[in-house]
KOLKETI-666588 format. One record per residue (C-alpha): residue in three letters; x, y, z. Coordinates in pm, whole numbers. Layout:
# residues N
+------+--------+--------+--------+
| code |      x |      y |      z |
+------+--------+--------+--------+
|  ALA |      X |      Y |      Z |
...
+------+--------+--------+--------+
This chain:
# residues 56
+------+--------+--------+--------+
| code |      x |      y |      z |
+------+--------+--------+--------+
|  MET |  24634 | -14918 |   7028 |
|  THR |  24404 | -15031 |   7276 |
|  ALA |  24611 | -15219 |   7618 |
|  LYS |  24390 | -15457 |   7786 |
|  PHE |  24359 | -15675 |   8029 |
|  LEU |  24420 | -16003 |   7997 |
|  LYS |  24294 | -16294 |   8182 |
|  VAL |  24554 | -16541 |   8206 |
|  SER |  24662 | -16944 |   8366 |
|  CYS |  24992 | -17006 |   8451 |
|  ARG |  25133 | -17281 |   8262 |
|  ASP |  25341 | -17373 |   8548 |
|  CYS |  25027 | -17432 |   8873 |
|  SER |  24706 | -17348 |   8663 |
|  ASN |  24641 | -17083 |   8854 |
|  GLU |  24409 | -16792 |   8695 |
|  SER |  24516 | -16409 |   8700 |
|  ILE |  24410 | -16071 |   8538 |
|  ILE |  24756 | -15885 |   8405 |
|  PHE |  24747 | -15579 |   8246 |
|  SER |  24841 | -15627 |   7849 |
|  ARG |  25119 | -15356 |   7869 |
|  ALA |  25294 | -15438 |   8086 |
|  SER |  25608 | -15293 |   8205 |
|  THR |  25767 | -15540 |   8467 |
|  THR |  25798 | -15845 |   8510 |
|  ILE |  25478 | -16058 |   8633 |
|  SER |  25618 | -16382 |   8856 |
|  CYS |  25252 | -16638 |   8973 |
|  ALA |  25127 | -16537 |   9264 |
|  VAL |  25116 | -16948 |   9391 |
|  CYS |  25439 | -17139 |   9192 |
|  GLY |  25653 | -16792 |   9172 |
|  ALA |  25650 | -16860 |   8798 |
|  THR |  25760 | -16559 |   8502 |
|  LEU |  25408 | -16457 |   8425 |
|  THR |  25539 | -16199 |   8124 |
|  ASN |  25828 | -15967 |   8060 |
|  PRO |  25839 | -15614 |   7924 |
|  ALA |  25940 | -15525 |   7580 |
|  GLY |  25881 | -15171 |   7550 |
|  GLY |  25531 | -15228 |   7478 |
|  LYS |  25275 | -15499 |   7485 |
|  ALA |  25440 | -15786 |   7725 |
|  GLN |  25572 | -16015 |   7604 |
|  LEU |  25353 | -16412 |   7717 |
|  VAL |  25659 | -16616 |   7837 |
|  GLY |  25459 | -16945 |   8126 |
|  CYS |  25096 | -16835 |   8055 |
|  ASN |  24824 | -16895 |   7839 |
|  VAL |  24556 | -16556 |   7707 |
|  VAL |  24229 | -16732 |   7870 |
|  GLU |  24001 | -16458 |   7818 |
|  THR |  24072 | -16056 |   7720 |
|  LEU |  23890 | -15853 |   7957 |
|  GLU |  23750 | -15490 |   7785 |
+------+--------+--------+--------+
C-alpha cells in the first residue's frame, strides 16, 4: 500500500489541484467549490475530478 499525490482536474471548471490519494477529509475545488473527493476509510473516493497525473 503506497499513498501518492495526484494531480486532478475539476470536472466543473477544469481547475487543476494536487491532492493526497488517502485524504481523510472532503476536498473541494478552490475555484468553484465543487466536491472533488470524499473520505472512504482508505483511499479517497474521487467524485468530481479526473486524474491528470500521478506524482511520486
